[in-house]
Each structure stands twice: as structure tokens, then as C-alpha cells.
ZAMARGU-4260 file (C-alpha; in steps of 0.2 Angstrom, whole numbers, plus 5000, padded with zeros to 4 digits):
<rodrens>
0) 5000/5000/5000 | 5014/5012/5005 | 5023/5009/4988 | 5007/5012/4978 | 5003/5028/4988
5) 5021/5034/4985 | 5019/5031/4966 | 5002/5040/4966 | 5010/5055/4975 | 5024/5055/4962
10) 5012/5056/4946 | 4997/5064/4953 | 5001/5082/4947 | 5005/5075/4930 | 4989/5065/4929
15) 4978/5080/4933 | 4987/5092/4921 | 4988/5079/4907 | 4971/5071/4908 | 4960/5084/4917
20) 4969/5101/4912 | 4970/5107/4930 | 4984/5111/4941 | 4987/5104/4959 | 4989/5116/4974
25) 4989/5104/4988 | 4985/5085/4991 | 4981/5077/5007 | 4980/5058/5009 | 4964/5051/5017
30) 4969/5035/5027 | 4954/5025/5023 | 4949/5013/5008 | 4953/4995/5004 | 4954/4995/4985
35) 4959/5013/4983 | 4972/5026/4989 | 4961/5041/4992 | 4966/5060/4992 | 4958/5076/4994
40) 4965/5089/4982 | 4965/5108/4981 | 4967/5115/4964 | 4975/5131/4959 | 4959/5138/4953
45) 4951/5136/4970 | 4940/5120/4966 | 4942/5105/4977 | 4942/5087/4971 | 4942/5069/4978
50) 4954/5058/4969 | 4954/5039/4970 | 4969/5029/4965 | 4965/5010/4962 | 4978/4998/4968
55) 4986/4986/4957 | 4975/4971/4961 | 4959/4980/4960 | 4945/4973/4948 | 4944/4988/4936
60) 4930/4980/4926 | 4919/4979/4941 | 4924/4996/4947 | 4918/5003/4930 | 4901/4995/4933
65) 4900/5003/4951 | 4904/5020/4943 | 4891/5018/4930 | 4878/5014/4943 | 4883/5029/4953
70) 4881/5040/4939 | 4864/5032/4935 | 4858/5036/4952 | 4864/5054/4952 | 4853/5057/4937
75) 4838/5051/4948 | 4842/5064/4961 | 4852/5053/4973 | 4865/5064/4981 | 4881/5056/4972
80) 4897/5067/4970 | 4899/5071/4951 | 4912/5062/4942 | 4925/5071/4931 | 4927/5063/4914
85) 4945/5064/4908 | 4950/5073/4891 | 4944/5057/4882 | 4927/5057/4891 | 4932/5042/4902
90) 4926/5041/4920 | 4939/5028/4925 | 4956/5034/4917 | 4972/5024/4915 | 4988/5034/4917
95) 5006/5028/4919 | 5000/5010/4923 | 4988/5016/4937 | 4969/5018/4936 | 4961/5034/4943
100) 4944/5042/4946 | 4941/5061/4950 | 4925/5067/4958 | 4919/5084/4966 | 4923/5084/4984
105) 4906/5082/4992 | 4901/5093/5007 | 4898/5085/5024 | 4907/5072/5035 | 4905/5054/5040
110) 4895/5054/5056 | 4904/5046/5071 | 4889/5048/5083 | 4873/5037/5084 | 4858/5042/5072
115) 4846/5055/5076 | 4828/5053/5071 | 4828/5066/5057 | 4844/5059/5050 | 4837/5041/5051
120) 4822/5047/5041 | 4833/5056/5028 | 4844/5040/5026 | 4828/5030/5024 | 4822/5042/5010
125) 4839/5041/5001 | 4840/5022/5002 | 4822/5021/4996 | 4826/5033/4981 | 4842/5023/4977
130) 4832/5007/4976 | 4818/5014/4966 | 4830/5021/4954 | 4840/5005/4952 | 4824/4994/4949
135) 4826/4998/4931 | 4845/4996/4931 | 4852/4979/4923 | 4856/4968/4938 | 4876/4967/4939
140) 4884/4950/4937 | 4892/4951/4954 | 4880/4945/4968 | 4882/4950/4986 | 4885/4934/4996
145) 4871/4927/5007 | 4880/4916/5020 | 4868/4922/5033 | 4854/4913/5023 | 4862/4898/5016
150) 4879/4896/5024 | 4883/4881/5035 | 4883/4884/5053 | 4898/4872/5055 | 4908/4883/5044
155) 4904/4898/5055 | 4909/4888/5070 | 4926/4885/5062 | 4928/4904/5059 | 4926/4907/5078
160) 4940/4896/5082 | 4951/4903/5068 | 4947/4921/5075 | 4952/4916/5092 | 4968/4908/5085
165) 4973/4924/5076 | 4970/4934/5092 | 4982/4923/5102 | 4995/4924/5088 | 4993/4943/5087
170) 4994/4945/5106 | 4978/4954/5105 | 4975/4963/5122 | 4956/4959/5120 | 4960/4940/5120
175) 4950/4936/5136 | 4936/4947/5131 | 4935/4939/5113 | 4936/4922/5121 | 4919/4926/5130
180) 4912/4934/5115 | 4916/4920/5103 | 4909/4907/5115 | 4893/4917/5115 | 4893/4918/5096
185) 4895/4899/5095 | 4880/4897/5106 | 4870/4909/5096 | 4874/4901/5079 | 4869/4884/5086
190) 4853/4889/5095 | 4847/4904/5086 | 4851/4903/5067 | 4839/4888/5063 | 4824/4898/5072
195) 4829/4914/5063 | 4830/4906/5046 | 4813/4897/5048 | 4805/4914/5049 | 4812/4920/5032
200) 4801/4920/5016 | 4806/4908/5003 | 4808/4922/4990 | 4816/4939/4993 | 4817/4953/4981
205) 4834/4956/4973 | 4840/4969/4961 | 4855/4981/4957 | 4859/4990/4974 | 4872/5000/4982
210) 4877/4985/4992 | 4887/4994/5006 | 4874/5008/5011 | 4882/5010/5029 | 4887/5025/5040
215) 4905/5026/5033 | 4899/5028/5015 | 4887/5042/5019 | 4891/5061/5021 | 4880/5072/5032
220) 4878/5090/5036 | 4867/5091/5052 | 4854/5078/5048 | 4854/5079/5029 | 4863/5066/5019
225) 4874/5076/5007 | 4883/5062/4998 | 4882/5043/4995 | 4899/5036/4991 | 4907/5020/4985
230) 4894/5010/4976 | 4899/4992/4975 | 4890/4988/4959 | 4882/4972/4964 | 4865/4963/4964
235) 4859/4960/4982 | 4843/4957/4992 | 4835/4974/4996 | 4828/4968/5013 | 4846/4964/5018
240) 4852/4982/5013 | 4837/4990/5022 | 4840/4980/5038 | 4859/4983/5038 | 4856/5002/5037
245) 4841/5003/5049 | 4850/4993/5063 | 4867/5002/5062 | 4877/4995/5077 | 4884/5013/5082
250) 4865/5018/5085 | 4859/5001/5092 | 4873/5000/5104 | 4873/5018/5110 | 4856/5026/5108
255) 4841/5023/5119 | 4831/5028/5103 | 4838/5015/5092 | 4822/5006/5089 | 4812/5022/5085
260) 4826/5027/5073 | 4825/5010/5064 | 4807/5011/5062 | 4807/5029/5056 | 4820/5025/5043
265) 4810/5010/5037 | 4794/5020/5036 | 4803/5034/5026 | 4810/5020/5015 | 4793/5014/5011
270) 4787/5031/5007 | 4800/5033/4994 | 4800/5014/4988 | 4783/5006/4990 | 4788/4992/4978
275) 4798/4982/4991 | 4785/4968/4997 | 4779/4970/5015 | 4785/4952/5018 | 4803/4958/5014
280) 4801/4974/5025 | 4794/4964/5040 | 4810/4952/5041 | 4823/4965/5038 | 4828/4965/5057
285) 4829/4946/5057 | 4840/4947/5041 | 4851/4960/5049 | 4853/4949/5065 | 4858/4934/5054
290) 4870/4944/5044 | 4879/4950/5060 | 4879/4932/5067 | 4889/4926/5052 | 4901/4940/5051
295) 4918/4940/5060 | 4924/4957/5053 | 4933/4966/5067 | 4936/4951/5079 | 4954/4954/5075
300) 4962/4969/5066 | 4981/4967/5065 | 4980/4957/5049 | 4973/4973/5039 | 4988/4984/5043
305) 4976/4999/5046 | 4981/5016/5052 | 4979/5018/5071 | 4963/5028/5070 | 4955/5015/5058
310) 4961/5001/5068 | 4953/5008/5084 | 4936/5011/5074 | 4936/4993/5068 | 4938/4987/5086
315) 4924/4998/5092 | 4913/4992/5077 | 4916/4974/5083 | 4911/4978/5101 | 4895/4988/5095
320) 4890/4973/5085 | 4890/4961/5100 | 4879/4973/5109 | 4868/4975/5094 | 4866/4956/5092
325) 4860/4954/5110 | 4848/4969/5109 | 4840/4962/5092 | 4838/4945/5099 | 4829/4952/5115
330) 4818/4964/5105 | 4815/4954/5088 | 4797/4950/5092 | 4793/4968/5096 | 4802/4974/5081
335) 4793/4962/5069 | 4776/4967/5077 | 4780/4985/5074 | 4785/4982/5056 | 4769/4973/5053
340) 4760/4988/5060 | 4769/5000/5048 | 4763/4989/5034 | 4745/4990/5039 | 4746/5008/5042
345) 4751/5011/5024
</rodrens>
């Protein structure tokens, strides 16, 4: 990663001058991103842009699909940063062996605090608008995995042992806490998953979607979502994406209003996209819970080589997910009753 960042620093000014006919005044590395090296760039004419440099192993064909989908949604009044075409009209440009994308720098920030009711409502509106727009978009070939629905519990149990082994090898200071958490996860996988899956409908609606509509990909000013970032260019189950957004772990783990926030978001989503069947809406909390039970992202972090700030945030994300799982298990019946009432109200 450091070598790729150094290469980007070296050729960035030349890229912007040659392909975009602008000159750089200042560039600042943004220490986030998995497939890209990201920079905020000030230009000599006063404008500001966000520049993504794709890493050598990135799937550029898939990246092009994601950017095409993003532009499609922007035309449907979804707040997506405008992409700059290069001098040849290409969105994804190749320059000196590296792939790049330049966009307007969007206003707002990634919210680090739990959702407020107005922000939850606006997120639901934007997600509903995104899904409604993408209903007419050709479904991408890449399909979001659904281990939470079809994966073997035995495979997930193996992952709990692997995570504990990694934590020990990494001398993770959270080792004893992880031991307790992963024992609880094993118990939940064995006792809760069959019951939760039994309540899912046989058919769930799938289509082109953002596929990562989470807090870190949303910029906000006050309670208004000003930008939706990093479309994944995938086909996914809409109830999964709705549940994942509505039951944000930062909010569920830290806000006494988490349930009301979730219901407000889902109600706003339905107002914007009434085409999602009520059977799907009613099980979105159950799906969010199953998804978290099968995910071990953040159990260990050293293997990702993240900057300190991002590493701490990922550890916090893991801890908040553990709280969220317990709260959703405890309140699932109440949630599904409330979701059924939302449907009847419409």
C-alpha cells in the first residue's frame, strides 16, 4: 500500500494536468479505503476534488460497473458526487499504469455519533430513492454473498476458532474478552440461526443496489445526507440492505432511541420505495441479525495493517456489533410486530 501511495504522489500532478487540464495546489492523503488510495486535492483555481487511485490488484472492470451505477443514480436525484470525465470522456482513466477516478469533493462528513431521528428518516428516504431508481438498472453479474441465509453453521463455528487463534497469535489485548464473545457467538449460531432462518420467506426481492449503504459511505451535514459514496456495483437482496442500514450498530449499541430510529428509517424508505414487498420489510431486522451472526469482521484487526485511527474504529465496530446482536435478539418479536403495523398503516 505504501509503495502504491508513493507512486500516486509522484504522478498525481502530472495526471491532473495531462488528463483533466487542471493544476494541483495541495493534496492530502485520506487514510481509509481497501481497493483505493484516496486523496483530497485543492486545485490552483480554487476548486476541490476527491481523487481515487486504484491499487494494482483491483478489479477495474467491476469498478467501472460501480461508477456507471453511481452516475445512473445521480441522474435520479440521489446525492452522488459528480464524476469528472477525463479529456477522452472516460470516468475511469488509466495513466502511467495506474487507474484513477476524480470526483467533486462532496460537502459533509462521515457521522461518528449514533443516528438522530431526522437523520434516520433522511437516510431511509435516500435508500428508498436509490432502490427505486435502480429497479430499472440491469442487475450486475456480481451478487452479494448470502452466507447468513444459506451458509453452513459448521463453517461459521470453524471461523470462531480461527478468529480466536489469530487473536492469540497477534497477542491481542482483547483476547480474554474475545474468548467470552466468541463462545457466545458459537452458542447463538447453534441455537438461534435455525429459528431465525425458519421465519424467512422463501423468495426475497433482489436487484441492482448500492450493496454497502452504511454509515462510513454516507456524508452528512446536520441531519441531511449530502453524499452517498462507494457504490459496490452488485446485485443484492433489498431487505438485507434495508436492515443493515436501519440497525446500524453505532446507533443500536449507544442510543436509547435505536428502535424508533430504525422504524422511522424504514417508514421513510417505504414512502420513497413502496415496491419492496411487505413480507421483505417485515423480516429486515431478522436478516440484519443473521448477517451479524455470520460476520467476524473486526474480531481481529492486525491482519489489515490499518492506520491507528481506523484500527481503533474497527475494534469499536466489533464491540458495538456484539451489543447489537443481544439487543436484536431480545427485541426481535417487538420489532417484527411494529414492522407489521407499519405495513398495515400504509
